[in-house]
ROSE-786141 format. One record per residue (C-alpha): residue number from 1; residue in three letters; z, x, y. Coordinates in nm, 2 decimals. Each point is the difference from the previous one (the first is absolute). Layout:
BEGIN
R   num   residuo        z        x        y
R   NUM       ALA        Z        X        Y
...
END
This chain:
BEGIN
R   num   residuo        z        x        y
R     1       MET   -20.29    -0.70     6.25
R     2       ARG    -0.11    -0.05     0.35
R     3       GLN    -0.01     0.28     0.26
R     4       GLN     0.27    -0.08     0.23
R     5       ARG    -0.07     0.08     0.39
R     6       VAL     0.24     0.09     0.24
R     7       LEU     0.10    -0.26     0.15
R     8       PRO    -0.06    -0.04     0.42
R     9       LYS     0.29     0.00     0.28
R    10       ILE    -0.07    -0.40     0.03
R    11       CYS    -0.04    -0.28    -0.21
R    12       VAL    -0.09    -0.27     0.16
R    13       ALA     0.23    -0.33    -0.22
R    14       LEU    -0.23    -0.29    -0.04
R    15       GLY     0.20    -0.33    -0.05
R    16       LEU    -0.26    -0.26     0.04
R    17       PRO     0.04    -0.37    -0.19
R    18       ASP    -0.36    -0.01    -0.18
R    19       VAL    -0.19     0.24    -0.11
R    20       ALA    -0.31    -0.04     0.23
R    21       THR     0.19     0.05     0.30
R    22       LEU     0.18     0.24    -0.19
R    23       LEU    -0.36     0.20    -0.04
R    24       ASP    -0.09    -0.07     0.34
R    25       HIS     0.31     0.18     0.19
R    26       ALA    -0.08     0.30    -0.24
R    27       ARG    -0.35     0.02     0.08
R    28       ARG     0.10    -0.02     0.33
R    29       GLU     0.23     0.30    -0.07
R    30       VAL    -0.23     0.21    -0.15
R    31       LEU    -0.21    -0.05     0.38
R    32       ALA     0.24     0.12     0.15
R    33       GLY    -0.02     0.35    -0.17
R    34       GLU     0.33    -0.09    -0.24
R    35       THR    -0.05     0.11    -0.36
R    36       PHE     0.40    -0.10    -0.19
R    37       LEU     0.03    -0.33    -0.04
R    38       GLU     0.31    -0.23    -0.19
R    39       PHE    -0.12    -0.33    -0.12
R    40       ARG     0.32    -0.27     0.01
R    41       LEU    -0.19    -0.17    -0.31
R    42       ASP     0.44    -0.22     0.02
R    43       TYR    -0.17    -0.14     0.35
R    44       LEU    -0.30    -0.15    -0.21
R    45       ASP     0.04    -0.33    -0.09
R    46       GLU    -0.19     0.13    -0.30
R    47       PRO     0.10     0.38    -0.11
R    48       HIS    -0.24     0.01    -0.26
R    49       LYS    -0.22     0.02     0.21
R    50       GLY     0.09     0.20     0.26
R    51       ALA     0.01     0.28    -0.29
R    52       GLU    -0.37    -0.13    -0.15
R    53       ALA    -0.15     0.10     0.35
R    54       ILE     0.12     0.33     0.07
R    55       ALA    -0.29     0.09    -0.29
R    56       ARG    -0.28    -0.17     0.29
R    57       PHE     0.18     0.12     0.30
R    58       LEU    -0.02     0.43    -0.14
R    59       GLU    -0.37    -0.10    -0.12
R    60       ARG    -0.08    -0.01     0.39
R    61       HIS     0.30     0.21     0.14
R    62       PRO     0.02     0.30    -0.31
R    63       ASP     0.21     0.30     0.24
R    64       CYS     0.29    -0.32     0.07
R    65       ILE     0.33     0.07    -0.20
R    66       ILE     0.14    -0.33    -0.07
R    67       LEU     0.39    -0.06    -0.03
R    68       ALA     0.05    -0.35    -0.26
R    69       THR     0.34    -0.13     0.06
R    70       CYS     0.15    -0.31    -0.15
R    71       ARG     0.33    -0.10     0.12
R    72       ARG     0.20    -0.25    -0.20
R    73       HIS     0.16    -0.31     0.22
R    74       HIS     0.32     0.14    -0.08
R    75       ASN    -0.02     0.34     0.10
R    76       HIS    -0.11    -0.16     0.38
R    77       GLY    -0.37    -0.04    -0.13
R    78       ARG    -0.21    -0.26    -0.03
R    79       PHE    -0.11    -0.02    -0.33
R    80       ASN     0.23    -0.26    -0.28
R    81       GLY    -0.18     0.08    -0.32
R    82       SER     0.22     0.27    -0.26
R    83       ILE     0.09     0.32    -0.05
R    84       GLU    -0.27     0.01    -0.20
R    85       GLU    -0.24    -0.16     0.16
R    86       GLN     0.00     0.25     0.35
R    87       LEU    -0.06     0.27    -0.26
R    88       GLN    -0.30    -0.19    -0.18
R    89       ILE    -0.16    -0.05     0.37
R    90       LEU     0.11     0.40     0.10
R    91       ASP    -0.16     0.09    -0.29
R    92       LEU    -0.31    -0.18     0.01
R    93       ALA     0.00     0.16     0.40
R    94       VAL    -0.03     0.27    -0.13
R    95       GLN    -0.25    -0.08    -0.25
R    96       ARG    -0.22    -0.10     0.25
R    97       GLY     0.02     0.33     0.20
R    98       ALA     0.37     0.01     0.25
R    99       HIS     0.08     0.32     0.00
R   100       ALA     0.37    -0.05     0.03
R   101       VAL     0.27    -0.28    -0.06
R   102       ASP     0.36    -0.05     0.13
R   103       VAL     0.19    -0.16    -0.20
R   104       GLU     0.40    -0.07     0.15
R   105       ILE     0.29     0.15    -0.16
R   106       GLU     0.13    -0.35    -0.17
R   107       THR    -0.27    -0.02    -0.17
R   108       ALA    -0.03     0.34    -0.08
R   109       GLU     0.34     0.01    -0.15
R   110       VAL    -0.03    -0.26    -0.21
R   111       ALA    -0.33     0.07    -0.18
R   112       GLN    -0.03     0.39    -0.03
R   113       ASP    -0.13     0.04    -0.26
R   114       LYS    -0.32    -0.22     0.12
R   115       LEU    -0.06     0.20     0.28
R   116       ASN    -0.19     0.25    -0.26
R   117       ILE    -0.28    -0.21     0.07
R   118       PHE    -0.03     0.16     0.35
R   119       ARG     0.10     0.39    -0.09
R   120       GLY    -0.30     0.19     0.01
R   121       ARG    -0.27    -0.26     0.07
R   122       THR     0.14    -0.06     0.38
R   123       PHE     0.21     0.11     0.27
R   124       LEU     0.36    -0.16    -0.07
R   125       ILE     0.27    -0.13     0.31
R   126       ILE     0.28    -0.12    -0.10
R   127       SER     0.13    -0.16     0.34
R   128       TYR     0.37    -0.12     0.17
R   129       HIS     0.02    -0.26     0.24
R   130       ASN     0.34    -0.11     0.19
R   131       PHE    -0.11    -0.25     0.27
R   132       GLU     0.40    -0.02     0.10
R   133       THR     0.07     0.38     0.06
R   134       THR    -0.02     0.35    -0.06
R   135       PRO     0.21     0.09    -0.26
R   136       PRO     0.13     0.35    -0.08
R   137       LEU    -0.31     0.17    -0.14
R   138       ASP     0.11     0.33    -0.25
R   139       PRO     0.10    -0.30    -0.25
R   140       LEU    -0.32    -0.17     0.03
R   141       VAL    -0.26     0.31    -0.08
R   142       LYS     0.25     0.07    -0.28
R   143       ARG    -0.04    -0.43    -0.14
R   144       MET    -0.34     0.05     0.10
R   145       GLN    -0.08     0.36    -0.21
R   146       ARG     0.12    -0.15    -0.36
R   147       VAL    -0.32    -0.17     0.07
R   148       ALA    -0.31     0.24    -0.07
R   149       ALA    -0.25    -0.07     0.24
R   150       ASP    -0.26     0.22     0.29
R   151       ALA     0.19    -0.11     0.25
R   152       TYR     0.32    -0.18     0.13
R   153       LYS    -0.03    -0.26     0.29
R   154       ILE     0.29    -0.03     0.16
R   155       VAL    -0.03    -0.31     0.31
R   156       THR     0.36    -0.12     0.18
R   157       THR     0.05    -0.17     0.33
R   158       ALA     0.16     0.14     0.27
R   159       ARG     0.29    -0.15     0.18
R   160       LYS     0.04     0.32     0.24
R   161       THR    -0.22     0.30     0.10
R   162       SER     0.26     0.24    -0.26
R   163       ASP    -0.12    -0.24    -0.28
R   164       THR    -0.38     0.09     0.10
R   165       GLY     0.10     0.38     0.01
R   166       ARG     0.14    -0.02    -0.31
R   167       THR    -0.27    -0.15    -0.22
R   168       LEU    -0.27     0.30     0.15
R   169       LEU     0.31     0.27    -0.05
R   170       ALA    -0.01    -0.07    -0.38
R   171       GLY    -0.32     0.08     0.00
R   172       LYS     0.06     0.36     0.06
R   173       GLU     0.34    -0.03    -0.20
R   174       HIS    -0.17    -0.03    -0.26
R   175       PRO    -0.35     0.20     0.01
R   176       LYS    -0.12     0.02    -0.41
R   177       VAL     0.04    -0.40    -0.03
R   178       PRO    -0.38    -0.16     0.16
R   179       MET     0.14    -0.24     0.17
R   180       VAL    -0.07    -0.30     0.25
R   181       LEU     0.24    -0.03     0.27
R   182       LEU     0.03    -0.30     0.30
R   183       ALA     0.23    -0.15     0.17
R   184       MET    -0.11    -0.40     0.03
R   185       GLY     0.07    -0.24     0.40
R   186       GLU    -0.08     0.16     0.32
R   187       LEU     0.32     0.23     0.06
R   188       GLY    -0.18     0.16    -0.33
R   189       PHE    -0.34     0.03     0.15
R   190       PRO    -0.03     0.38     0.05
R   191       SER     0.06     0.09    -0.36
R   192       ARG    -0.36    -0.13    -0.04
R   193       VAL    -0.12     0.21     0.22
R   194       LEU     0.22     0.26    -0.14
R   195       SER     0.02     0.00    -0.35
R   196       THR    -0.25     0.23    -0.08
R   197       ASN     0.14     0.26     0.21
R   198       PHE     0.32    -0.05    -0.21
R   199       GLY    -0.18     0.03    -0.35
R   200       SER    -0.12    -0.31    -0.06
R   201       ILE    -0.31    -0.03    -0.15
R   202       PHE    -0.10    -0.28     0.18
R   203       THR     0.01    -0.25     0.26
R   204       TYR    -0.09    -0.36     0.00
R   205       ALA    -0.18    -0.24     0.27
R   206       ALA    -0.07    -0.30     0.07
R   207       PRO    -0.36    -0.18     0.03
R   208       VAL    -0.19     0.02     0.34
R   209       ALA    -0.05    -0.39    -0.05
R   210       ALA     0.25    -0.13    -0.17
R   211       GLU     0.43     0.00    -0.05
R   212       GLY     0.13     0.34    -0.17
R   213       THR     0.21    -0.04    -0.32
R   214       ALA     0.33     0.15     0.14
R   215       ALA     0.19    -0.05     0.35
R   216       GLY    -0.11     0.28     0.20
R   217       GLN    -0.36     0.06    -0.09
R   218       VAL    -0.29     0.08     0.18
R   219       SER    -0.30     0.06     0.00
R   220       ALA    -0.22     0.34    -0.18
R   221       ARG    -0.15     0.00     0.39
R   222       GLN     0.34     0.02     0.17
R   223       LEU     0.18     0.31    -0.24
R   224       ARG    -0.38     0.19     0.00
R   225       HIS    -0.13    -0.06     0.31
R   226       LEU     0.35    -0.04     0.21
R   227       TYR     0.27     0.20    -0.18
R   228       ARG    -0.27     0.27    -0.21
R   229       VAL     0.17    -0.04    -0.31
R   230       ASP    -0.25     0.21    -0.15
R   231       ARG     0.02     0.26     0.24
R   232       LEU     0.33     0.08     0.03
R   233       THR     0.13     0.33    -0.12
R   234       LYS     0.32     0.02    -0.21
R   235       THR     0.13     0.18     0.33
R   236       ALA    -0.05    -0.32     0.22
R   237       ARG     0.21    -0.03     0.26
R   238       VAL     0.16    -0.36     0.07
R   239       PHE     0.06    -0.18     0.32
R   240       GLY     0.00    -0.40     0.10
R   241       VAL     0.17    -0.25     0.22
R   242       ILE     0.35    -0.11    -0.07
R   243       ALA    -0.01    -0.41     0.16
R   244       ASP     0.12    -0.35    -0.13
R   245       PRO    -0.23    -0.16    -0.02
R   246       VAL    -0.25     0.25    -0.10
R   247       ARG    -0.29    -0.14    -0.12
R   248       HIS    -0.21    -0.08     0.29
R   249       SER     0.00     0.33     0.18
R   250       ILE    -0.30     0.19     0.10
R   251       SER     0.19     0.35     0.03
R   252       PRO    -0.18     0.10    -0.42
R   253       ALA    -0.34    -0.08     0.06
R   254       VAL     0.08     0.24     0.34
R   255       HIS     0.17     0.28    -0.14
R   256       ASN    -0.20     0.02    -0.32
R   257       ARG    -0.32    -0.03     0.17
R   258       ALA     0.11     0.30     0.23
R   259       PHE     0.11     0.20    -0.29
R   260       GLN    -0.29    -0.02    -0.14
R   261       ALA    -0.19     0.06     0.33
R   262       LYS     0.20     0.28     0.02
R   263       ARG    -0.02     0.16    -0.40
R   264       VAL     0.39    -0.05     0.00
R   265       ASP     0.09     0.00    -0.37
R   266       ALA     0.29    -0.34     0.07
R   267       VAL     0.01    -0.35    -0.03
R   268       TYR     0.16    -0.22     0.22
R   269       LEU     0.18    -0.36    -0.17
R   270       PRO     0.18    -0.29     0.08
R   271       PHE     0.37     0.00    -0.11
R   272       LEU     0.13    -0.37    -0.01
R   273       VAL     0.40     0.09     0.15
R   274       ALA     0.24    -0.29     0.05
R   275       PRO     0.27     0.11     0.26
R   276       PRO     0.28    -0.03    -0.28
R   277       GLN    -0.21     0.30    -0.23
R   278       LEU    -0.03     0.27     0.26
R   279       ARG     0.22     0.21    -0.13
R   280       ASP    -0.19    -0.10    -0.37
R   281       PHE    -0.34     0.12     0.19
R   282       PHE     0.13     0.35     0.11
R   283       LYS     0.11     0.04    -0.36
R   284       PHE    -0.39    -0.07    -0.14
R   285       ALA    -0.09     0.24     0.28
R   286       GLU     0.21     0.29    -0.11
R   287       GLU    -0.11    -0.04    -0.35
R   288       LEU    -0.41    -0.07     0.04
R   289       PRO     0.02     0.21     0.28
R   290       LEU    -0.11    -0.16     0.31
R   291       ALA    -0.19     0.23     0.21
R   292       GLY     0.11    -0.25     0.28
R   293       PHE    -0.08    -0.39     0.14
R   294       SER     0.00    -0.20     0.29
R   295       VAL     0.26    -0.18     0.10
R   296       THR    -0.01    -0.42     0.18
R   297       ILE     0.11    -0.36    -0.07
R   298       PRO     0.31    -0.04    -0.05
R   299       HIS     0.14     0.40    -0.06
R   300       LYS    -0.08     0.26     0.28
R   301       GLN     0.38    -0.06     0.11
R   302       LYS     0.13     0.02    -0.29
R   303       VAL    -0.20     0.30    -0.18
R   304       MET     0.17     0.25     0.24
R   305       ARG     0.31     0.03    -0.22
R   306       TYR    -0.19     0.11    -0.25
R   307       LEU    -0.12     0.31     0.13
R   308       ASP     0.09     0.29     0.03
R   309       SER    -0.12     0.13     0.41
R   310       VAL    -0.16    -0.26     0.23
R   311       ASP    -0.15     0.17     0.35
R   312       ALA     0.17    -0.13     0.34
R   313       LEU    -0.24    -0.24     0.07
R   314       SER     0.04    -0.17    -0.30
R   315       ARG     0.38     0.00     0.01
R   316       ARG    -0.02    -0.15     0.38
R   317       ILE    -0.22    -0.27    -0.08
R   318       GLY     0.22    -0.04    -0.34
R   319       ALA    -0.33    -0.07    -0.19
R   320       VAL    -0.29     0.19    -0.22
R   321       ASN    -0.25    -0.09    -0.15
R   322       THR    -0.11     0.33    -0.16
R   323       VAL     0.11     0.16    -0.25
R   324       TRP    -0.06     0.38    -0.17
R   325       ARG     0.17     0.18    -0.24
R   326       LYS     0.00     0.37     0.07
R   327       ALA     0.20     0.34    -0.16
R   328       GLY     0.15    -0.30    -0.22
R   329       LYS     0.10    -0.22     0.29
R   330       TRP    -0.05    -0.27     0.12
R   331       ARG    -0.11    -0.03     0.40
R   332       GLY    -0.07    -0.31     0.23
R   333       THR    -0.16    -0.05     0.30
R   334       ASN    -0.15    -0.30     0.19
R   335       THR    -0.41     0.02     0.10
R   336       ASP     0.06    -0.35     0.16
R   337       ALA     0.11     0.11     0.35
R   338       ALA    -0.40     0.22     0.01
R   339       GLY    -0.16    -0.35    -0.13
R   340       VAL     0.12    -0.19     0.29
R   341       THR     0.00     0.24     0.33
R   342       ILE    -0.32     0.12    -0.13
R   343       PRO    -0.21    -0.31     0.01
R   344       LEU     0.25    -0.15     0.26
R   345       GLY    -0.14     0.35     0.24
R   346       ARG    -0.34    -0.10    -0.02
R   347       HIS     0.00    -0.32     0.16
R   348       LEU     0.33     0.10     0.29
R   349       ARG     0.23     0.29     0.11
R   350       LEU     0.32    -0.06    -0.12
R   351       ALA     0.26     0.18     0.22
R   352       GLY     0.07    -0.30     0.13
R   353       ALA    -0.19    -0.24    -0.08
R   354       ARG     0.22    -0.31    -0.12
R   355       VAL    -0.02    -0.07    -0.40
R   356       LEU     0.16    -0.30    -0.16
R   357       VAL     0.06     0.07    -0.34
R   358       VAL    -0.02    -0.30    -0.25
R   359       GLY     0.28     0.11    -0.35
R   360       ASN     0.32     0.19    -0.05
R   361       GLY    -0.11     0.10    -0.33
R   362       GLY    -0.14     0.39    -0.14
R   363       ALA    -0.35    -0.01     0.20
R   364       ALA     0.15    -0.19     0.32
R   365       ARG     0.27     0.30    -0.02
R   366       GLY    -0.27     0.25    -0.08
R   367       ALA    -0.16    -0.15     0.36
R   368       ALA     0.25    -0.07     0.22
R   369       PHE     0.10     0.37    -0.01
R   370       ALA    -0.32     0.16     0.02
R   371       LEU    -0.11    -0.21     0.29
R   372       SER     0.38     0.06     0.17
R   373       ASP    -0.05     0.38    -0.07
R   374       ALA    -0.36    -0.06     0.18
R   375       GLY     0.12    -0.12     0.26
R   376       ALA    -0.05    -0.31     0.00
R   377       LYS     0.22    -0.31     0.13
R   378       VAL     0.10    -0.16    -0.32
R   379       SER     0.11    -0.36    -0.04
R   380       ILE     0.07    -0.16    -0.36
R   381       VAL     0.00    -0.30    -0.15
R   382       GLY     0.09    -0.13    -0.38
R   383       ARG     0.06    -0.24    -0.21
R   384       ASN     0.37     0.12    -0.09
R   385       PRO     0.16     0.04     0.34
R   386       ASP     0.27     0.20    -0.16
R   387       ARG    -0.25     0.25    -0.10
R   388       ALA    -0.23    -0.01     0.29
R   389       ARG     0.37     0.06     0.27
R   390       VAL     0.06     0.39    -0.22
R   391       LEU    -0.34     0.07     0.02
R   392       ALA    -0.02    -0.08     0.38
R   393       ARG     0.29     0.23     0.03
R   394       MET    -0.12     0.27    -0.24
R   395       CYS    -0.28     0.10     0.16
R   396       HIS     0.14    -0.15     0.40
R   397       GLY    -0.30    -0.30    -0.01
R   398       GLU     0.06    -0.30     0.16
R   399       LEU     0.14    -0.32    -0.26
R   400       MET    -0.21    -0.30     0.06
R   401       SER     0.05    -0.37    -0.17
R   402       ARG    -0.33    -0.27    -0.06
R   403       GLU     0.08    -0.13     0.27
R   404       GLN     0.00     0.26     0.25
R   405       LEU    -0.37     0.09    -0.10
R   406       ALA    -0.14    -0.33     0.14
R   407       THR     0.11     0.12     0.39
R   408       ARG    -0.10     0.42    -0.05
R   409       ARG    -0.33     0.17    -0.07
R   410       PHE    -0.05     0.32    -0.16
R   411       ASP    -0.25     0.25     0.06
R   412       ALA    -0.06     0.06    -0.39
R   413       LEU     0.17    -0.17    -0.32
R   414       VAL     0.06     0.12    -0.36
R   415       HIS     0.09    -0.23    -0.25
R   416       CYS     0.18     0.12    -0.33
R   417       THR     0.06    -0.26    -0.21
R   418       PRO    -0.12    -0.13    -0.29
R   419       VAL    -0.10    -0.29     0.17
R   420       GLY    -0.34    -0.13    -0.05
R   421       MET    -0.09     0.26    -0.30
R   422       PHE    -0.11    -0.15    -0.32
R   423       PRO     0.05    -0.24    -0.14
R   424       ASN     0.12    -0.19     0.31
R   425       VAL    -0.34     0.11     0.19
R   426       GLN     0.03    -0.33     0.24
R   427       GLU     0.38     0.15     0.14
R   428       CYS     0.06     0.13     0.38
R   429       PHE     0.36     0.14     0.15
R   430       PHE    -0.06    -0.22     0.27
R   431       GLU    -0.11    -0.34     0.10
R   432       GLY    -0.13     0.03     0.35
R   433       GLU    -0.13     0.26     0.19
R   434       ILE     0.04     0.30    -0.13
R   435       PRO     0.10     0.20     0.31
R   436       ALA    -0.20     0.34    -0.03
R   437       GLY    -0.30     0.14     0.19
R   438       ILE    -0.09     0.19    -0.37
R   439       VAL     0.10    -0.13    -0.34
R   440       PHE     0.11     0.24    -0.25
R   441       ASP     0.03    -0.09    -0.36
R   442       THR     0.10     0.20    -0.29
R   443       VAL    -0.09    -0.24    -0.25
R   444       TYR    -0.29     0.04    -0.13
R   445       ASN    -0.05    -0.26    -0.26
R   446       PRO    -0.17    -0.16     0.10
R   447       ILE    -0.24     0.20     0.25
R   448       GLU     0.02    -0.23     0.26
R   449       THR     0.36    -0.22    -0.01
R   450       GLU     0.05    -0.28     0.16
R   451       LEU     0.17     0.21     0.30
R   452       ILE    -0.30     0.16     0.03
R   453       ARG    -0.23    -0.27     0.03
R   454       ARG     0.25    -0.23     0.23
R   455       ALA    -0.02     0.35     0.21
R   456       LYS    -0.36    -0.01     0.04
R   457       ALA     0.02    -0.32     0.11
R   458       GLN     0.19     0.11     0.27
R   459       ASN    -0.21     0.28     0.13
R   460       ALA     0.21     0.26    -0.13
R   461       LYS    -0.08     0.34    -0.15
R   462       THR     0.08     0.02    -0.34
R   463       VAL     0.10     0.22    -0.24
R   464       ALA    -0.02    -0.06    -0.39
R   465       GLY     0.25     0.19    -0.25
R   466       ILE    -0.26     0.12    -0.18
R   467       GLU     0.05     0.26     0.25
R   468       MET     0.35     0.03    -0.03
R   469       PHE    -0.09     0.08    -0.38
R   470       ILE    -0.25     0.22     0.05
R   471       GLU     0.15     0.24     0.18
R   472       GLN     0.36     0.06    -0.20
R   473       ALA    -0.22    -0.02    -0.28
R   474       VAL    -0.17     0.34     0.07
R   475       ARG     0.33     0.15     0.11
R   476       GLN     0.14    -0.11    -0.38
R   477       PHE    -0.38     0.16    -0.16
R   478       GLU     0.14     0.34     0.23
R   479       ILE     0.33     0.00    -0.11
R   480       PHE    -0.05    -0.06    -0.33
R   481       THR    -0.37     0.23    -0.04
R   482       GLY     0.05     0.27     0.23
R   483       ALA    -0.36    -0.07     0.09
R   484       ALA    -0.21    -0.14     0.29
R   485       ALA    -0.01    -0.41    -0.08
R   486       PRO    -0.30    -0.14    -0.03
R   487       ARG     0.02    -0.29     0.31
R   488       ALA    -0.36    -0.15    -0.04
R   489       VAL     0.05    -0.05    -0.37
R   490       MET     0.33    -0.14    -0.03
R   491       GLU    -0.15    -0.25     0.30
R   492       LYS    -0.26    -0.14    -0.15
R   493       ALA     0.24     0.01    -0.32
R   494       ALA     0.26    -0.18     0.09
R   495       LEU    -0.24    -0.27     0.17
R   496       GLU    -0.21    -0.05    -0.32
R   497       ALA     0.36    -0.09    -0.14
R   498       LEU     0.07    -0.21     0.27
R   499       GLU    -0.29    -0.18    -0.07
R   500       GLU     0.07    -0.05    -0.40
R   501       LYS     0.36    -0.11     0.08
R   502       PRO     0.01    -0.38    -0.02
R   503       ARG     0.01    -0.25     0.36
R   504       HIS     0.18    -0.36    -0.15
END
């Protein structure tokens, strides 16, 4: 009997079309420091040759642990052979040194006796995949346990945030059952980071230089260096950002780097939350539990109805961008306001300044009220005239139409709409001249928006959206942790993250 090793927390899933490419990517992962690799033999044109290659690979890399999988086409794999042929290939993989094999439950249930060839020789994982939804998990765990195995893998598809929560919590609800628990898709991404904290024996990652084998996989490098999966303790606090879309947010890069710099045992995750699923998100947040989260488009206003306490300024603004839990209660505030007044205040005296606020959503509301409170003479223009009119009245500002802008000039302009945001980087709210001497664009991706580029061409002073982002993020970090924020670290992380984002 081969002595079993303790499995690392991250398994890199390698699904490549031929043996040479598989081994090439496996070597790249080893060079990057990874030691636990899944060889998806069913992806290969000749799976048995992949099984044979395990021995050659382990001769060169004896410290590696290989998990062999040969999932049948009937069960969402790529192997078209019979169950007997599938098990023969996995048996060959074990003979050649595979430390673990993954057999889907559909095969295992009809071939239980044949699984005896693996028991005692390798680590046997029985797996279940649902590519449509997340079913009730208790009956599923009981079903899988009817087949004796070393571990059970349950992979579902998240259709709402609470599906991710249910999948994660199954680990705590069945603490004596060794399991791997993951939810696929962008909604399920948090499970890939948090699963090992909730009882999973490991999680899966995509290779650095190839696509993953399941929706939502990211590289092991990201899991280790951005989310610090292998360093989080069982008591680590969980924070995040809720948005729709959320995949392009740089907040996880910035806050996780700040946690690392200040040695805070916490992780910050992106949560995709569609507008109709905000209530469901709070159910998830309670059960996980979340310690706090940032709020951005399109939830800054509607999130308020789910909070127990909101400070006076945020209530006046009618929008919240920061939520945290204290004494079991959800509390909200708005750090966007300071994110506007502080950077803009470096360029002009706000009291008495004529400032045009472009927009009528949550960010525009924060800017308008903060500037009005600072003594500025605020004017409002927006794509929705009715909402702009309401905002102008509430902040004692002046409503402007686009046509009126052609005859007016302002000391400063604060742009608070998504126009020009990635991926629509060529867009600009203004068709002609920009009517201000100082132009502040709250959009930060890309770093230089079309509005900022055109303002520079007019010789206007400019304030990039990254300044607002950093200012509000610094305040969020301090609310979340009670510690002074590492501003320089956060600025560097933000710029690096933006440089890594696609530009077209």
